C-alpha positions as CSV (number, residue, x, y, z in Angstrom):
1,M,-16.0,61.1,92.4
2,L,-17.9,60.1,95.5
3,I,-17.2,56.9,97.4
4,G,-20.3,55.1,96.1
5,E,-19.4,55.6,92.5
6,V,-15.8,54.6,93.1
7,S,-17.1,51.4,94.7
8,R,-19.3,50.6,91.7
9,R,-16.6,51.3,89.1
10,S,-13.7,49.6,90.9
11,G,-15.5,46.7,92.5
12,V,-14.1,47.6,95.9
13,S,-16.7,47.7,98.6
14,V,-17.5,51.0,100.4
15,R,-16.6,49.4,103.7
16,M,-13.1,48.5,102.3
17,L,-12.6,51.9,100.8
18,R,-13.3,53.4,104.2
19,H,-10.8,51.0,105.8
20,Y,-8.2,52.0,103.2
21,D,-8.8,55.6,104.2
22,R,-8.4,54.9,107.9
23,I,-5.1,53.1,107.5
24,G,-3.8,55.7,105.0
25,L,-3.5,53.3,102.0
26,V,-5.9,55.2,99.7
27,K,-7.0,58.5,101.1
28,P,-9.4,60.7,99.1
29,S,-7.7,63.9,98.0
30,A,-10.7,66.1,98.9
31,R,-13.9,66.3,100.8
32,T,-17.2,67.9,99.7
33,G,-18.7,70.8,101.5
34,T,-20.9,68.3,103.5
35,G,-17.8,66.2,104.4
36,Y,-18.2,63.3,101.9
37,R,-15.1,61.7,100.5
38,E,-14.2,62.8,97.0
39,Y,-11.7,60.8,95.0
40,G,-9.6,62.4,92.2
41,P,-7.9,60.7,89.2
42,Q,-4.6,60.1,91.2
43,D,-6.6,58.5,94.0
44,L,-8.2,56.1,91.6
45,Q,-4.9,55.2,90.1
46,R,-3.5,54.5,93.5
47,L,-6.6,52.4,94.3
48,L,-6.1,50.3,91.1
49,A,-2.4,49.8,91.9
50,A,-3.2,48.7,95.4
51,E,-5.8,46.2,94.2
52,A,-3.3,44.9,91.7
53,L,-0.7,44.3,94.3
54,R,-3.2,42.6,96.6
55,T,-3.9,40.1,93.9
56,L,-0.2,39.0,94.2
57,G,-0.8,38.1,97.8
58,L,0.8,41.2,99.4
59,S,-0.5,42.3,102.8
60,L,-2.0,45.7,103.1
61,A,1.1,46.9,104.9
62,Q,3.3,45.6,102.1
63,V,1.0,47.3,99.5
64,G,1.4,50.6,101.3
65,Q,5.1,50.2,101.5
66,A,5.3,49.3,97.8
67,L,3.4,52.4,96.9
68,D,5.1,54.8,99.2
69,D,8.7,53.6,99.6
70,P,11.0,54.2,96.5
71,D,13.5,51.6,97.9
72,F,10.9,48.9,98.4
73,D,12.4,45.5,97.6
74,A,9.8,44.3,95.2
75,A,11.9,41.4,94.0
76,G,12.5,40.1,97.5
77,V,8.8,40.2,98.3
78,I,7.9,38.4,95.1
79,E,10.5,35.8,95.8
80,R,9.1,35.2,99.3
81,L,5.6,35.0,98.0
82,I,6.7,32.5,95.4
83,G,8.1,30.3,98.2
84,E,5.0,30.6,100.3
85,T,2.8,29.7,97.3
86,E,4.9,26.7,96.4
87,A,4.7,25.5,100.0
88,R,0.9,25.8,99.9
89,I,0.7,24.0,96.6
90,A,2.9,21.2,98.0
91,A,0.7,20.9,101.1
92,E,-2.5,20.8,98.9
93,H,-0.9,18.2,96.7
94,S,0.0,16.1,99.7
95,L,-3.6,16.3,100.9
96,L,-4.8,15.3,97.4
97,V,-2.5,12.3,97.4
98,R,-3.7,11.3,100.8
99,L,-7.4,11.6,99.8
100,R,-6.8,9.6,96.7
101,G,-5.1,6.9,98.7
102,I,-8.1,6.7,101.0
103,E,-10.4,6.5,98.0
104,A,-8.2,3.8,96.4
105,S,-8.5,1.6,99.5
106,E,-12.3,1.4,99.0
107,P,-13.2,1.9,102.6
108,R,-16.6,0.4,103.4
109,S,-17.1,1.8,106.9
110,R,-16.0,4.6,109.2
111,Q,-13.5,2.2,110.9
112,D,-12.0,1.4,107.5
113,V,-11.5,5.1,106.9
114,L,-9.9,5.6,110.3
115,D,-7.6,2.6,109.7
116,V,-6.4,3.9,106.4
117,V,-5.9,7.4,107.7
118,G,-3.9,6.0,110.6
119,L,-1.7,4.0,108.2
120,L,-1.1,6.9,105.9
121,S,-0.3,9.2,108.8
122,A,2.2,6.7,110.1
123,L,3.9,6.2,106.7
124,R,4.2,10.0,106.3
125,S,5.2,10.7,109.9
126,G,8.3,12.9,110.5
127,D,9.5,10.2,112.9
128,P,11.6,7.5,111.1
129,A,10.8,5.0,113.8
130,R,7.1,5.4,113.3
131,R,7.5,5.0,109.5
132,V,9.4,1.8,110.1
133,A,6.7,0.5,112.5
134,A,4.1,1.3,109.9
135,A,6.0,-0.6,107.2
136,L,6.5,-3.6,109.5
137,S,2.8,-3.7,110.4
138,T,1.8,-3.4,106.7
139,G,4.2,-6.1,105.6
140,S,2.9,-8.5,108.3
141,E,-0.6,-8.4,107.0
142,P,-1.8,-11.6,105.3
143,T,-0.9,-11.8,101.7
144,G,-3.1,-13.3,99.1
145,E,-3.9,-12.8,95.5
146,E,-4.8,-9.2,96.2
147,G,-1.8,-8.6,98.5
148,P,-1.9,-6.2,101.5
149,R,-4.2,-3.2,101.4
150,M,-2.8,0.1,100.4
151,A,-0.1,-1.4,98.2
152,G,0.0,1.7,96.0
153,Q,0.4,4.0,99.0
154,L,3.1,1.7,100.4
155,V,5.1,1.9,97.1
156,D,4.8,5.7,97.0
157,S,6.0,5.9,100.6
158,Y,9.0,3.7,99.7
159,L,9.9,5.6,96.6
160,D,9.7,9.0,98.4
161,E,11.3,7.9,101.7
162,P,14.3,10.2,102.4
163,D,16.0,7.8,104.9
164,D,17.8,4.9,103.3
165,G,17.4,2.7,106.4
166,V,13.7,3.2,106.5
167,A,13.5,2.7,102.7
168,G,15.1,-0.8,103.3
169,T,12.2,-1.8,105.6
170,L,9.6,-0.3,103.3
171,R,11.2,-2.3,100.4
172,W,10.7,-5.5,102.4
173,A,7.1,-4.5,102.9
174,V,6.6,-3.7,99.2
175,A,7.9,-7.2,98.3
176,R,5.4,-8.7,100.7
177,A,2.6,-6.8,99.1
178,G,2.8,-9.0,96.0
179,R,1.2,-8.3,92.6
180,P,-0.6,-5.0,93.5
181,A,2.8,-3.6,94.6
182,L,4.5,-4.8,91.5
183,E,1.8,-3.0,89.4
184,A,2.3,0.1,91.4
185,L,6.1,-0.1,90.8
186,A,5.4,-0.5,87.1
187,D,3.3,2.7,87.1
188,R,6.3,4.7,88.4
189,A,8.9,3.0,86.1
190,R,9.3,6.1,83.9
191,D,9.6,8.6,86.7
192,I,11.9,11.5,85.8
193,D,13.8,11.2,89.2
194,R,16.7,8.7,88.7
195,Q,16.7,8.0,92.4
196,V,13.1,6.8,92.2
197,R,14.0,4.6,89.2
198,L,16.9,3.1,91.1
199,R,14.6,2.4,94.1
200,I,12.3,0.6,91.8
201,V,15.1,-1.6,90.4
202,L,16.2,-2.4,94.0
203,A,12.6,-3.4,94.9
204,L,12.2,-5.5,91.8
205,D,15.2,-7.5,92.9
206,E,13.1,-8.6,95.9
207,F,10.4,-10.1,93.6
208,D,10.8,-13.5,92.0
209,D,8.4,-13.9,89.1
210,P,8.5,-13.3,85.3
211,A,6.7,-10.0,85.5
212,S,9.4,-8.5,87.7
213,S,12.1,-9.8,85.4
214,S,10.4,-8.3,82.4
215,L,10.2,-4.9,84.2
216,L,13.9,-5.2,85.0
217,A,14.7,-5.8,81.4
218,G,13.0,-2.6,80.5
219,F,15.5,-0.7,82.7
220,L,18.5,-1.8,80.7
221,G,17.9,1.1,78.4
222,D,17.6,3.6,81.2
223,P,19.6,6.8,80.5
224,D,21.2,6.7,83.9
225,L,24.1,4.2,84.0
226,A,23.6,3.4,87.7
227,V,20.0,2.5,87.2
228,A,20.6,0.4,84.0
229,G,23.7,-1.1,85.5
230,H,22.0,-2.4,88.7
231,A,19.2,-3.8,86.5
232,A,21.8,-5.6,84.5
233,L,23.5,-7.1,87.6
234,V,20.1,-8.3,88.9
235,L,19.2,-9.9,85.6
236,A,22.5,-11.6,85.3
237,R,21.9,-13.4,88.6
238,G,19.6,-16.0,87.2
239,R,17.2,-13.9,85.2
240,A,19.2,-13.4,82.0
241,G,16.5,-15.1,80.0
242,A,14.2,-12.1,80.4
243,A,16.5,-9.8,78.5
244,E,17.9,-9.7,75.0
245,P,21.5,-11.2,75.5
246,R,23.3,-8.6,73.4
247,V,21.6,-5.8,75.2
248,L,22.5,-7.3,78.6
249,I,26.1,-8.0,77.6
250,A,26.5,-4.4,76.1
251,R,25.2,-2.9,79.4
252,L,27.6,-5.0,81.5
253,V,30.6,-4.2,79.2
254,T,29.7,-0.5,79.5
255,M,30.0,-0.8,83.3
256,V,33.4,-2.4,83.0
257,V,34.6,0.3,80.7
258,A,33.2,3.1,82.9
259,G,34.6,1.5,86.1
260,M,31.1,1.4,87.6
261,D,30.9,-1.7,89.8
262,D,33.3,-3.2,87.2
263,V,34.2,-6.2,89.4
264,G,30.5,-7.2,89.7
265,A,29.9,-6.6,86.0
266,A,32.9,-8.7,85.1
267,E,31.7,-11.5,87.3
268,A,28.2,-11.3,85.7
269,L,29.8,-11.5,82.2
270,G,31.7,-14.6,83.3
271,T,28.5,-16.2,84.5
272,L,26.7,-15.3,81.2
273,A,29.6,-16.7,79.2
274,Q,29.2,-20.1,80.8
275,S,25.6,-20.4,79.6
276,S,26.6,-21.3,76.1
277,P,29.6,-21.1,73.7
278,E,27.6,-18.6,71.5
279,V,27.0,-16.3,74.4
280,G,30.7,-16.7,75.5
281,S,31.8,-15.6,72.1
282,E,29.5,-12.6,72.2
283,V,30.9,-11.5,75.5
284,V,34.5,-11.8,74.3
285,D,33.7,-9.9,71.1
286,A,31.9,-7.1,73.0
287,L,34.9,-6.7,75.4
288,S,37.4,-6.8,72.6
289,A,35.6,-4.1,70.7
290,R,36.2,-1.7,73.6
291,L,39.9,-2.1,73.7
292,D,40.5,0.9,71.4
293,S,38.9,3.2,73.9
294,R,40.6,6.6,73.9
295,G,41.1,9.1,76.7
296,A,43.3,9.7,79.7
297,D,42.2,6.5,81.4
298,A,42.5,4.3,78.3
299,S,45.1,2.0,80.0
300,Q,42.9,1.6,83.0
301,V,40.0,0.6,80.7
302,R,42.2,-2.0,79.1
303,S,43.2,-3.4,82.5
304,R,39.5,-3.7,83.5
305,I,38.7,-5.4,80.2
306,A,41.6,-7.8,80.8
307,Q,40.2,-8.6,84.3
308,A,36.8,-9.2,82.8
309,L,38.3,-11.6,80.2
310,G,39.9,-13.5,83.0
311,E,36.4,-14.0,84.5
312,V,35.0,-15.1,81.1
313,G,37.8,-17.7,80.5
314,G,38.0,-20.0,77.5
315,T,40.1,-20.1,74.4
316,D,38.7,-16.9,72.8
317,A,39.3,-14.9,76.0
318,A,42.9,-16.3,76.3
319,E,43.7,-15.2,72.7
320,V,42.7,-11.6,73.5
321,L,44.6,-11.7,76.8
322,A,47.7,-12.9,74.9
323,G,47.5,-9.7,72.8
324,L,47.1,-7.6,76.0
325,A,50.3,-9.3,77.4
326,R,52.1,-7.2,74.8
327,D,50.4,-4.0,75.6
328,P,52.6,-0.9,75.8
329,D,51.4,-0.1,79.3
330,P,53.2,-2.2,81.9
331,A,50.1,-2.3,84.2
332,V,48.0,-3.8,81.5
333,R,50.7,-6.3,80.6
334,S,51.0,-7.3,84.2
335,V,47.3,-8.0,84.5
336,A,47.2,-10.0,81.3
337,E,50.3,-12.1,82.1
338,Y,48.9,-12.9,85.6
339,L,45.6,-14.1,84.1
340,L,47.3,-16.2,81.5
341,G,49.2,-17.9,84.3
């Protein structure tokens, strides 16, 4: 088969076929009497194999090695290509996010576009000091009903920030952004990354309005105990009315049992118990129900529950503590006796 027919059937240009011949990738097995290239069945199979490998992103040198070297590390090459492809996708996604951010800012002039690009570049800079400066400049803009420009981009930068110190500054700027930033936080509330959800809860703590409290209440059911627990602690500090009391109490009791910021959770339960006799009884009942916890740390759980009951106070709590003063574990007895005075 002559080169022209090979080109028509394979879709590979004549120019490329000649190049393949020059570099030894696909050489015709014969020549006609007048010197024209003549490709046989094996040549065509090699050409099709070469084109298939090229679609995977291999260079011509890698294609030749794959076809000629029986020890060619195909798996290693594919793994490297996957990494390069993922990097390109990430870069393209980053560009898309940036363009959408510019679009969302509704620039009305060339200067508006330049200002937005400058802000986005600073927020995504590899220099932490530059990111902090961008956050400070954003947070210092006048706040009104609309809040600072680019609130959504500011929230995204805060949630994706790898440096906790910079994140603290960005969190301050997010709080200054007002309602637009609050809405952007709500949009990310179901993020699959627990660190992002925890950052959202930390940011909501900086807001002081019913909408932020309502969002915090939604985090009480978060599958991650740290996220749900921090939301519970924030709500217990003067925002308990935004949550269902039993749900809030149950979450705080779970923290006591798990030993996750159990001192803070116990103090929060004590504060809730003072709000009304009914709530106080619910707190004592919820703590008492966990005294039969099993496991290697069961005695430590009872000790933490005793300490929480000491924060709650009152007759009901004292009755439960009296029972714990007879606990078979001396450490539990000691805590209960101390709290009973």
